[in-house]
C-alpha positions in Angstrom: -44.1 -49.1 -35.5 -42.8 -46.5 -33.0 -39.8 -47.1 -30.8 -38.5 -44.9 -28.0 -34.7 -45.1 -27.4 -33.0 -44.4 -24.1 -29.3 -44.2 -24.2 -26.8 -43.6 -21.4 -23.0 -44.0 -21.5 -20.7 -45.6 -19.0 -17.1 -44.4 -19.5 -14.5 -46.8 -18.4 -10.7 -46.9 -18.5 -8.6 -49.7 -19.8 -4.9 -49.0 -18.9 -2.0 -49.8 -21.2 0.7 -52.2 -20.0 2.8 -49.8 -17.9 4.6 -50.1 -14.6 2.7 -48.0 -12.1 1.5 -47.7 -8.6 -2.0 -46.4 -7.8 -1.6 -43.4 -5.5 -5.2 -42.3 -5.3 -8.6 -43.5 -6.6 -8.3 -41.2 -9.6 -4.6 -41.1 -10.3 -1.7 -43.4 -11.1 2.0 -42.9 -11.2 3.7 -43.1 -14.6 7.2 -42.6 -15.8 8.6 -41.8 -19.2 12.3 -42.7 -19.9 14.8 -40.1 -21.1 16.8 -41.5 -24.0 20.2 -42.6 -22.7 22.9 -40.5 -24.5 26.6 -40.5 -23.8 29.7 -38.9 -25.2 28.2 -35.7 -26.5 30.7 -32.8 -26.8 30.6 -29.1 -27.4 29.0 -26.4 -25.3 25.8 -26.7 -27.5 25.4 -30.2 -26.0 25.8 -29.0 -22.4 22.1 -28.7 -22.1 19.4 -30.5 -24.1 15.7 -30.2 -24.3 13.7 -33.5 -24.6 10.2 -33.7 -25.9 8.8 -37.0 -24.7 5.8 -38.8 -26.1 3.1 -39.6 -23.6 2.5 -43.3 -22.8 -0.5 -45.0 -24.3 -3.6 -44.2 -22.3 -2.3 -40.9 -20.9 -3.5 -37.6 -22.2 -2.0 -34.1 -21.6 -5.1 -33.1 -19.7 -4.8 -36.1 -17.3 -1.3 -35.2 -16.1 -1.1 -33.6 -12.7 1.4 -31.0 -13.7 2.4 -30.3 -10.1 3.7 -33.8 -9.8 6.1 -33.8 -12.8 9.5 -34.8 -11.5 12.9 -35.7 -13.1 14.7 -38.7 -11.7 18.4 -39.2 -12.6 21.9 -37.7 -12.5 21.2 -34.6 -14.6 20.0 -31.3 -13.3 16.7 -29.9 -14.5 16.8 -26.5 -16.2 13.6 -24.5 -15.6 10.3 -26.2 -15.2 9.1 -29.5 -16.7 6.0 -28.6 -18.8 3.4 -30.3 -21.0 3.2 -28.7 -24.4 1.4 -29.8 -27.5 0.5 -33.1 -26.0 4.1 -33.9 -25.0 6.3 -33.6 -21.9 9.1 -31.0 -22.3 12.1 -31.1 -20.0 15.4 -29.3 -20.3 18.4 -31.0 -18.7 22.0 -29.9 -18.0 24.4 -32.6 -19.2 26.2 -34.8 -16.7 29.8 -33.6 -17.3 33.0 -35.6 -17.7 36.3 -34.1 -18.6 38.7 -36.1 -20.8 41.5 -35.9 -23.4 40.7 -37.8 -26.6 42.4 -38.4 -30.0 40.5 -36.7 -32.8 40.7 -36.6 -36.6 39.9 -33.6 -38.8 38.3 -34.6 -42.1 36.8 -32.8 -45.1 33.2 -33.3 -44.2 32.5 -37.0 -43.6 35.0 -39.0 -41.6 36.3 -40.9 -44.6 36.6 -37.8 -46.8 40.2 -36.4 -47.0 41.4 -33.0 -48.0 43.2 -32.9 -51.3 46.0 -30.5 -52.2 46.5 -30.3 -55.9 50.0 -28.9 -56.5 52.2 -28.7 -59.6 54.7 -27.0 -61.8 54.5 -25.1 -65.1 56.4 -26.7 -67.9 56.4 -24.9 -71.3 57.6 -26.0 -74.8 59.5 -23.5 -76.8 58.6 -22.5 -80.4 61.4 -24.7 -81.8 59.5 -27.7 -80.5 62.7 -29.2 -79.1 63.2 -27.5 -75.8 61.2 -27.2 -72.6 61.3 -24.6 -69.8 61.0 -26.1 -66.3 59.6 -23.8 -63.7 60.8 -25.0 -60.3 60.4 -23.8 -56.7 63.3 -23.2 -54.4 62.4 -24.0 -50.8 65.4 -22.2 -49.3 64.5 -18.8 -50.9 60.8 -19.5 -51.1 60.9 -18.4 -54.7 60.3 -19.6 -58.3 63.1 -20.1 -60.8 63.3 -21.6 -64.2 65.7 -23.4 -66.5 65.7 -25.0 -69.9 66.1 -28.6 -70.9 66.2 -30.5 -74.1 63.2 -32.7 -75.1 63.1 -36.2 -73.8 61.9 -37.6 -77.1 63.0 -37.4 -80.8 59.7 -36.1 -82.0 59.3 -32.6 -83.4 57.5 -31.0 -81.8 58.4 -32.9 -78.6 55.4 -34.7 -77.1 56.6 -34.5 -73.5 59.5 -33.0 -71.4 62.3 -35.2 -70.1 61.9 -36.8 -66.7 63.0 -34.1 -64.2 62.9 -33.9 -60.4 61.0 -30.8 -59.4 59.8 -29.1 -56.3 56.7 -27.3 -55.3 54.8 -26.6 -52.1 51.6 -27.3 -50.3 49.6 -25.1 -47.9 47.0 -27.1 -46.0 43.6 -25.5 -45.3 43.0 -23.9 -42.0 42.2 -26.7 -39.5 39.2 -24.8 -38.3 37.5 -25.7 -41.6 37.8 -29.4 -40.9 35.1 -31.5 -39.3 36.6 -33.0 -36.2 35.7 -36.5 -35.2 36.3 -38.8 -32.4 38.2 -41.8 -33.7 35.0 -43.8 -33.8 34.3 -41.8 -37.0 30.8 -41.0 -35.8 30.8 -38.4 -33.0 32.1 -34.9 -33.7 33.8 -32.5 -31.4 34.0 -28.7 -31.8 37.2 -27.3 -33.2 37.4 -25.0 -30.1 38.2 -28.1 -28.0 41.2 -29.2 -30.1 44.5 -28.3 -28.5 46.3 -26.1 -31.1 49.7 -27.4 -30.3 48.6 -31.0 -30.9 47.4 -30.6 -34.4 49.4 -32.6 -37.0 48.9 -33.3 -40.7 49.0 -36.8 -42.0 49.6 -37.2 -45.8 48.4 -40.2 -47.7 50.0 -41.7 -50.8 50.6 -39.2 -53.6 48.2 -39.5 -56.5 49.2 -39.0 -60.1 52.9 -39.3 -59.5 55.7 -40.4 -57.2 57.7 -38.4 -54.7 57.9 -37.2 -51.1 56.3 -34.6 -48.9 58.4 -32.8 -46.3 57.3 -30.5 -43.5 58.7 -27.0 -43.4 56.4 -25.8 -40.7 52.8 -26.5 -39.4 51.2 -24.9 -42.5 53.9 -25.2 -45.2 55.1 -28.4 -46.9 57.5 -29.0 -49.7 56.6 -31.5 -52.4 59.3 -33.3 -54.4 58.1 -35.4 -57.4 59.1 -36.5 -60.9 57.7 -34.7 -63.9 56.1 -35.3 -66.3 53.4 -36.6 -63.9 50.3 -38.5 -65.0 48.1 -35.5 -65.1 48.4 -32.0 -66.6 46.2 -29.1 -67.6 46.8 -26.7 -70.5 47.7 -23.2 -69.4 48.4 -19.9 -71.2 52.1 -18.8 -71.4 53.1 -15.2 -71.2 53.8 -13.3 -74.4 57.4 -12.8 -73.3 58.0 -16.5 -73.5 57.7 -16.4 -77.3 55.2 -17.3 -80.0 54.7 -20.0 -82.5 52.5 -22.9 -83.3 54.6 -25.3 -81.3 54.5 -23.2 -78.1 52.5 -24.9 -75.4 52.0 -24.4 -71.7 51.3 -27.3 -69.4 50.8 -27.5 -65.7 51.8 -30.9 -64.5 50.4 -31.7 -61.1 50.0 -34.4 -58.4 47.3 -34.7 -55.8 48.2 -35.1 -52.1 45.3 -36.4 -49.8 45.7 -35.5 -46.2 43.8 -35.1 -42.9 44.5 -33.6 -39.5 45.0 -35.4 -36.2 45.1 -33.9 -32.7 44.1 -34.1 -29.1 40.9 -32.6 -27.8 40.4 -31.5 -24.3 36.6 -32.1 -24.2 33.9 -32.1 -21.6 31.5 -34.8 -22.6 27.9 -34.8 -21.6 25.5 -37.7 -20.9 21.8 -37.9 -20.4 19.6 -40.5 -18.8 16.8 -41.0 -16.2 13.1 -40.5 -16.5 10.3 -38.1 -15.8 7.6 -39.4 -13.4 4.2 -37.9 -12.7 0.7 -38.6 -11.4 -1.9 -39.1 -14.1 -5.6 -38.9 -13.7 -7.4 -41.9 -15.1 -8.6 -40.6 -18.4 -11.7 -41.6 -20.2 -11.4 -45.0 -21.8 -13.7 -47.9 -23.1 -17.4 -47.3 -23.1 -20.3 -49.4 -21.9 -23.4 -48.2 -23.8 -26.9 -49.2 -22.7 -29.7 -49.0 -25.2 -33.4 -49.6 -24.4 -35.9 -50.1 -27.2 -39.7 -49.9 -26.3 -41.1 -52.6 -28.7 -44.6 -52.4 -27.1 -46.8 -50.6 -26.9 -46.6 -49.4 -30.5 -46.7 -46.5 -30.8 -45.3 -45.0 -27.7 -47.0 -42.8 -26.4 -50.0 -45.1 -26.8 -53.7 -44.2 -27.0 -55.6 -45.8 -24.2 -58.1 -48.4 -25.5 -59.9 -49.4 -22.3 -57.6 -52.4 -21.8 -54.4 -53.5 -20.1 -51.3 -52.3 -22.1 -48.6 -55.0 -22.7 -45.1 -53.7 -22.4 -42.1 -55.2 -24.2 -38.6 -53.9 -23.7 -35.3 -54.8 -25.3 -32.2 -54.0 -23.3 -28.9 -54.0 -25.2 -25.3 -53.6 -23.9 -22.4 -52.5 -26.1 -18.8 -52.7 -24.7 -16.6 -50.4 -26.7 -12.8 -49.9 -26.5 -12.2 -53.3 -24.9 -10.5 -55.9 -27.1 -10.2 -58.9 -24.8 -13.6 -60.3 -25.3 -12.4 -63.7 -24.1 -12.2 -62.2 -20.6 -16.0 -61.6 -20.6 -17.6 -64.1 -18.3 -21.3 -63.2 -18.6 -23.8 -60.5 -19.4 -26.6 -59.8 -16.8 -29.8 -57.8 -17.6 -32.2 -56.4 -15.0 -35.6 -54.7 -15.5 -38.3 -53.7 -13.1 -41.0 -51.0 -12.6 -39.5 -48.0 -10.8 -39.5 -48.4 -7.0 -41.2 -51.8 -7.3 -38.6 -54.5 -6.6 -41.3 -57.1 -6.7 -41.5 -56.8 -10.5 -37.7 -57.5 -11.0 -36.9 -59.7 -14.0 -33.3 -61.0 -14.5 -31.8 -62.5 -17.6 -28.3 -63.7 -18.4 -26.1 -64.4 -21.5 -22.8 -66.2 -21.5 -21.7 -65.2 -25.0 -18.1 -63.8 -25.1 -19.1 -60.9 -27.3 -18.8 -57.2 -26.8 -22.5 -56.8 -27.5 -25.4 -58.6 -26.0 -29.2 -58.0 -25.7 -32.3 -59.5 -23.9 -36.0 -58.9 -24.3 -38.4 -58.4 -21.3 -42.0 -59.2 -22.2 -43.8 -59.9 -18.9 -44.6 -56.2 -18.0 -48.0 -54.6 -18.5 -49.8 -51.4 -17.5 -53.1 -52.3 -15.9 -56.2 -50.5 -17.2 -57.1 -49.5 -13.7 -53.9 -47.4 -13.3 -54.8 -45.5 -16.5 -58.4 -44.9 -15.5 -57.4 -43.8 -12.0 -55.0 -41.3 -13.4 -56.2 -37.7 -13.8 -53.6 -37.1 -16.6 -51.7 -39.2 -19.0 -50.2 -42.2 -17.3 -46.5 -42.7 -17.4 -44.7 -45.9 -16.2 -41.0 -45.6 -15.7 -38.9 -48.8 -15.9 -35.6 -49.1 -14.2 -33.1 -51.2 -16.1 -29.5 -52.3 -15.6 -27.0 -54.0 -17.9 -23.9 -55.6 -16.3 -20.9 -57.3 -17.9 -18.8 -59.5 -15.7 -15.1 -60.4 -16.3 -13.2 -63.5 -15.6 -10.2 -61.5 -14.5 -10.6 -58.0 -13.0 -9.8 -54.9 -15.1 -8.6 -51.6 -13.8 -10.8 -48.5 -13.6 -10.8 -45.2 -11.8 -12.3 -46.9 -8.8 -9.5 -49.5 -8.8 -9.6 -53.2 -9.9 -13.1 -54.3 -10.8 -14.5 -57.6 -12.0 -17.7 -56.1 -13.6 -19.0 -53.0 -15.2 -22.6 -51.9 -14.8 -24.9 -49.2 -16.1 -28.3 -48.1 -15.0 -30.9 -46.9 -17.5 -34.5 -45.8 -17.6 -37.4 -46.1 -20.1 -40.7 -44.3 -20.0 -43.9 -45.7 -21.5 -46.8 -43.3 -21.8 -50.5 -44.1 -22.1 -52.7 -41.1 -22.9 -56.4 -40.6 -22.9 -56.5 -37.1 -24.5 -53.3 -35.9 -26.2 -49.8 -37.3 -25.8 -47.0 -35.4 -24.0 -44.8 -35.6 -27.0 -45.8 -32.9 -29.6 -45.7 -34.2 -33.2 -45.7 -32.0 -36.3 -49.3 -30.9 -37.1 -51.4 -31.3 -40.3 -49.8 -34.5 -41.5 -52.5 -37.0 -42.4 -52.4 -40.4 -43.9 -54.3 -41.2 -47.1 -57.8 -42.6 -46.6 -56.9 -45.8 -48.5 -53.2 -46.6 -47.5 -51.1 -48.7 -49.7 -48.3 -51.1 -48.7 -46.6 -51.0 -45.3 -46.1 -47.9 -43.3 -42.6 -46.4 -42.4 -41.0 -46.9 -39.0 -40.0 -43.7 -37.2 -36.9 -43.6 -35.0 -35.4 -40.6 -33.2 -32.4 -40.0 -30.9 -31.1 -36.9 -29.2 -28.6 -36.1 -26.4 -30.7 -36.6 -23.3 -29.1 -33.6 -21.5 -28.3 -30.2 -22.9 -27.7 -26.7 -21.6 -30.2 -24.1 -22.5 -28.7 -22.1 -25.3 -26.5 -24.9 -26.6 -27.5 -26.5 -29.9 -28.2 -30.2 -30.2 -29.0 -32.5 -33.1 -32.2 -34.6 -33.2 -31.3 -37.7 -35.3 -34.0 -39.4 -37.3 -31.6 -41.3 -39.6 -32.6 -44.6 -38.0 -36.1 -44.4 -39.5 -36.9 -46.6 -42.5 -39.6 -47.8 -44.8 -40.0 -51.6 -45.2 -41.4 -51.3 -48.7 -39.9 -48.2 -50.2 -38.3 -44.9 -49.2 -39.0 -42.2 -46.7 -39.6 -38.9 -48.5 -40.2 -36.5 -45.5 -39.0 -36.0 -42.0 -40.9 -33.6 -39.7 -39.6 -32.6 -36.3 -41.4 -30.7 -33.5 -40.6 -29.6 -30.0 -42.5 -27.1 -28.0 -40.6 -24.0 -27.1 -37.5 -25.1 -29.1 -35.8 -23.0 -31.8 -35.0 -25.0 -34.9 -31.8 -23.8 -36.6 -31.2 -26.0 -39.6 -31.8 -29.4 -41.2 -29.6 -31.8 -43.1 -29.9 -32.0 -46.9 -31.9 -35.2 -46.5 -33.9 -33.8 -43.7 -33.3 -36.6 -41.2 -31.2 -34.4 -38.9 -32.5 -31.3 -37.2 -30.4 -28.8 -35.2 -32.3 -27.0 -32.4 -31.8 -25.2 -29.1 -33.9 -24.5 -26.1 -34.2 -21.1 -24.4 -33.7 -20.8 -20.6 -37.4 -20.8 -20.1 -37.4 -24.5 -21.1 -35.1 -25.7 -18.3 -36.5 -29.1 -17.2 -38.0 -32.0 -19.1 -38.7 -31.5 -22.8 -39.6 -33.8 -25.7 -38.9 -33.9 -29.4 -41.4 -35.5 -31.8 -40.6 -36.9 -35.3 -43.1 -37.9 -38.0 -41.9 -39.5 -41.2 -43.8 -39.9 -44.5 -43.1 -42.5 -47.1 -43.8 -42.4 -50.9 -47.3 -43.8 -50.3 -48.0 -40.9 -48.0 -48.2 -43.2 -45.0 -46.8 -41.9 -41.7 -45.3 -43.0 -38.4 -44.2 -41.0 -35.4 -41.7 -41.4 -32.6 -40.6 -39.2 -29.7 -37.7 -38.8 -27.2 -37.2 -36.7 -24.1 -34.5 -34.1 -23.4 -33.6 -32.6 -20.1 -32.6 -29.0 -20.4 -30.2 -27.7 -17.7 -29.3 -24.2 -16.7 -26.9 -22.3 -19.1 -24.0 -22.0 -16.6 -20.7 -21.0 -18.4 -17.4 -22.7 -17.9 -14.6 -20.5 -16.7 -11.1 -21.4 -18.0 -7.9 -19.4 -18.0 -4.8 -20.6 -19.9 -1.3 -19.5 -18.9 0.8 -19.1 -22.0 4.1 -17.5 -22.9 7.3 -18.2 -20.9 6.7 -18.8 -17.2 10.0 -17.3 -16.2 11.2 -14.3 -14.3 11.1 -11.1 -16.3 9.6 -12.8 -19.4 6.3 -12.2 -21.1 3.5 -14.5 -19.7 0.2 -14.4 -21.6 -3.1 -14.9 -19.9 -5.7 -16.2 -22.4 -9.4 -16.5 -21.6 -10.6 -19.9 -22.8 -14.0 -19.8 -21.1 -17.1 -21.1 -22.9 -20.8 -20.5 -22.6 -23.8 -21.8 -24.5 -23.8 -20.5 -28.1 -26.9 -18.5 -27.8 -26.0 -17.1 -24.3 -22.4 -16.0 -24.9 -20.1 -14.5 -22.3 -20.2 -10.8 -21.9 -16.6 -9.7 -22.2 -17.2 -6.5 -20.2 -18.1 -8.7 -17.2 -14.9 -10.8 -17.3 -12.6 -10.2 -14.3 -9.2 -11.6 -13.8 -7.1 -11.3 -10.7 -3.5 -12.4 -10.1 -1.8 -12.8 -6.7 1.3 -14.4 -5.2 0.7 -17.6 -3.3 1.7 -16.8 0.3 4.9 -18.4 1.5 5.9 -19.7 -2.0 8.2 -16.9 -3.2 7.2 -14.0 -5.3 5.1 -11.0 -4.2 2.1 -9.0 -5.5 4.4 -6.1 -6.2 6.3 -8.2 -8.7 3.3 -8.6 -10.9 3.5 -6.1 -13.8 1.1 -5.3 -16.7 -0.4 -2.4 -18.5 -4.0 -1.3 -18.2 -6.7 -3.4 -16.6 -7.3 -7.1 -16.3 -11.0 -6.7 -16.6 -13.0 -7.2 -19.8 -10.1 -8.7 -21.8 -9.6 -11.8 -23.8 -5.8 -11.9 -23.6 -3.3 -10.0 -21.5 0.5 -10.0 -21.3 1.9 -10.0 -17.8 5.5 -9.9 -16.4 6.6 -11.3 -13.1 9.8 -9.7 -11.6 10.2 -12.4 -8.9 10.1 -16.1 -9.2 7.6 -18.1 -7.1 4.1 -19.5 -7.2 1.2 -17.3 -8.4 -2.5 -17.7 -8.6 -4.8 -16.3 -11.4 -8.5 -16.3 -10.9 -11.1 -15.6 -13.7 -14.8 -14.7 -13.3 -17.1 -14.8 -16.3 -20.7 -14.0 -16.8 -23.0 -14.7 -19.8 -25.8 -12.6 -21.2 -28.4 -14.3 -18.9 -26.4 -13.4 -15.8 -25.2 -16.9 -15.1 -21.6 -16.9 -13.9 -18.6 -19.1 -13.2 -15.2 -18.8 -11.5 -12.0 -20.7 -11.9 -8.5 -20.4 -10.7 -5.1 -21.7 -11.8 -1.8 -21.9 -9.9 1.4 -21.7 -11.8 5.1 -21.3 -11.1 7.4 -18.6 -12.4 10.9 -20.0 -12.5 14.0 -17.9 -11.7 16.2 -16.4 -14.4 19.4 -18.2 -13.8 22.9 -16.7 -14.3 25.3 -18.2 -16.8 27.4 -21.2 -15.7 31.0 -20.0 -16.1 33.9 -22.1 -17.2 36.8 -21.6 -19.6 39.9 -23.6 -20.5 43.5 -22.5 -20.5 46.7 -24.4 -21.7 48.2 -24.1 -18.2 51.7 -23.5 -19.5 52.9 -21.8 -22.7 56.3 -21.1 -24.2 57.6 -17.9 -25.7 58.1 -18.4 -29.4 61.2 -16.7 -30.9 59.6 -16.8 -34.4 56.7 -14.8 -33.0 58.6 -12.0 -31.4 59.4 -14.0 -28.3 55.8 -13.9 -27.3 53.7 -16.6 -25.8 50.3 -17.3 -27.5 47.7 -18.3 -25.0 44.6 -19.9 -26.5 41.5 -19.4 -24.4 38.2 -21.3 -25.0 35.0 -20.2 -23.3 32.9 -23.2 -22.3 30.3 -21.1 -20.4 26.6 -21.5 -21.1 23.2 -20.3 -20.1 21.5 -23.1 -18.1 18.0 -21.8 -18.9 18.4 -21.2 -22.6 19.3 -17.5 -22.7 22.0 -16.0 -25.0 25.5 -15.0 -23.9 25.8 -11.7 -25.8 28.8 -10.2 -24.2 32.1 -11.6 -23.0 34.8 -9.6 -21.2 38.3 -11.1 -20.7 40.8 -9.8 -18.3 44.2 -10.8 -16.9 46.5 -9.7 -14.1 50.3 -10.5 -13.9 52.1 -11.6 -10.8 54.7 -8.9 -11.4 56.7 -9.4 -8.1 56.5 -13.2 -8.4 55.2 -13.6 -4.8 52.6 -16.1 -6.0 49.8 -13.7 -5.0 47.6 -11.7 -7.4 45.9 -9.7 -4.7 48.1 -6.6 -5.2 47.9 -6.7 -9.0 45.5 -4.8 -11.3 43.2 -6.3 -13.9 43.8 -5.5 -17.5 40.9 -5.9 -20.1 42.3 -7.6 -23.2 39.0 -8.4 -25.0 35.4 -7.0 -24.8 34.3 -8.2 -28.3 32.2 -11.2 -27.2 34.9 -13.7 -28.3 34.4 -17.3 -27.2 37.8 -18.4 -28.5 40.7 -16.0 -28.6 44.5 -15.8 -28.5 46.2 -13.7 -25.8 49.7 -12.6 -26.6 52.0 -12.3 -23.5 55.6 -11.1 -23.4 56.8 -11.5 -19.9 57.8 -14.8 -18.2 55.7 -15.5 -15.1 52.2 -16.3 -13.9 49.0 -14.7 -15.1 45.5 -15.1 -13.8 42.6 -14.9 -16.3 39.1 -13.7 -15.4 36.1 -14.1 -17.7 32.7 -12.4 -17.3 29.7 -13.3 -19.4 26.5 -11.2 -19.8 23.2 -12.6 -21.0 20.4 -11.2 -23.1 16.9 -12.6 -23.1 16.2 -15.5 -25.4 12.4 -15.3 -24.8 10.0 -12.4 -25.2 9.8 -9.8 -22.5 7.9 -6.6 -21.8 10.5 -3.9 -22.3 8.8 -1.2 -20.1 9.1 -3.4 -17.0 12.7 -4.5 -17.3 16.1 -2.7 -17.2 19.6 -3.6 -18.3 20.3 -4.7 -14.8 17.7 -7.5 -15.1 19.9 -9.3 -17.6 21.9 -11.9 -15.7 25.7 -12.1 -15.7 28.4 -14.0 -13.9 32.2 -14.2 -13.7 34.7 -17.0 -13.3 35.4 -16.4 -9.6 34.0 -19.8 -8.6 36.2 -21.7 -11.0 39.2 -23.3 -9.4 42.2 -21.0 -9.3 44.5 -23.6 -10.8 42.3 -23.7 -13.9 42.6 -19.9 -14.3 46.4 -19.5 -14.1 48.7 -19.5 -17.1 52.5 -19.7 -16.7 54.7 -18.3 -19.5 58.1 -19.9 -19.7 61.1 -19.8 -22.1 61.9 -22.5 -24.6 64.9 -24.6 -23.6 68.0 -24.9 -25.9 68.1 -27.6 -28.5 70.9 -30.2 -28.6 72.4 -32.4 -31.4 74.1 -35.4 -29.9 76.3 -37.6 -32.1 77.9 -40.8 -30.9 
């Protein structure tokens, strides 16, 4: 038996459950939420880049990139882009200044620093005396004295109980991890006010005693020895020798942590990114027509009417709610002959349904009156109706429908379909013959390869041992190992209707044949230009030719032409477009734009047959922003007699690059109101740091008011093309826009201390 298959696809869209409003017939408005984040601190959190997953049913190619928009309280840095199938947006944090209590821990919030301090206590060679090595806080020096053993054993097992002193030097607070008091969120050390830092000691471990503060980084420890723990240590030769000589270091452990107050700028993020999305491809309604009769098709005229039997099948893919299917409706008629219409229905709630049409026939008179082979085309339609409308590119619809065609051929001489020659059945066939089936893409460009699929063929009483394909004018490239798949392509001379024939042979050498039709269209290439790199002023932008053409008629690279121009009235200029060499005949080219604005790139491609295509893409070059300047000062500082009567001003740079560049140079200056007239206009600036310091201490000697100025210089954090940029193209800014009160430091003297006794 021979069957001819006609397959057409109807692509539909089933939208996910999202809140959206239809803006046009082929788009919808969708929003993606920015994760809500609050309480972030540190300059590294002043800007964040979010990579957002696309909602279900939305693809990166369906997004109308020109409609991407952020909605919320944050400021957008640069452009919102779609990269690697996700939305990428960089936001500046919504700032809030506050003073918070903080704790400095040794790593995790619950981990404390531990200071292990002790005293050397050595036993003399007589086994009865011990030397106590003690520490004198007043002189900051070690001294020793001897005591008799505290037990009657010889040698003595332990020294007598003795009050001793040693000292503890905490670690540098900058090595601590500083936490908000929730124990979760951290803050940078640079935000902690130095004058607020205190040390809190916990209970002494391994002994009993007290810890007393001498200064911020020096503590005396008084405890009773022998403590619970000791380690053996070597004694100097001058101490003496003997088998009873022993050196022990008795020690206690003091856990501690830091506390302080941080002047922090916290950052928060929220909002969403909205955009228009084209309705992407979704569920598929597939129509399949099987010509059951005549068998075979094409059919040899036998001087009689030819009965025609067609089976029309509908397959609904990608749609899960089969309970919403109300009915299937099937239509069939002779082409352009509505009087032959036949309609059938099915009420099954299934995603597949089929009906057979058996009333058609080809009268013998039509065949006899035909000067050539007679072909009857049948128009068919399969429709699935829904109880509740579904959403498609055309809006809400309560049905989907697909139109198909099937051709039945009756020939008097030779059939239109060419079958492989020289395949003959045995004179005395045995058993049942095989059944041939073939399918191929009904439309293909000349020069593109397609696969003719005969895997649906079968033998009812055995196995098929051979598949033989034929198509006039086609070039066969390869076959599958089994032979049931053939790869072929058509030259441009075969543009129009073509056919592929398949003959299968079973183990009894019986054969069957089937054919299908393929429409070959012109081999027109597709022009496509991708804009890569960093679409930012003075950065390297890469143009990549992504054009395609049929495999056997490739694009001629020397014919490729690319042009770039500024979009009129949208910023930028043609003179700002910089590149080396030519834009013609290239696959990839690096380009630099010295001015921000909208630009348009056009690509022309041509293949080896002279077929051509053109495409253009409009893109935005965002400006290179200057750094955002801000630094903190203590406002008022006191001269410290212990530091040469100088005031130590701690300055913290909180400046940042809003578009992801690097601050590579920081210049700090001050000027002193020498005449105390509350004006700095007549004073000169003095540079006190040009070492790119973001945190530094300024030592000042004179009482009075000082104004601080800070200038930051950026370097590029994205690739550029060096030959088209200069040092002046790197952005910089100073603190001139910061409020004057935030830039002034007043140096004052410490007041006298009083001791009042009542």
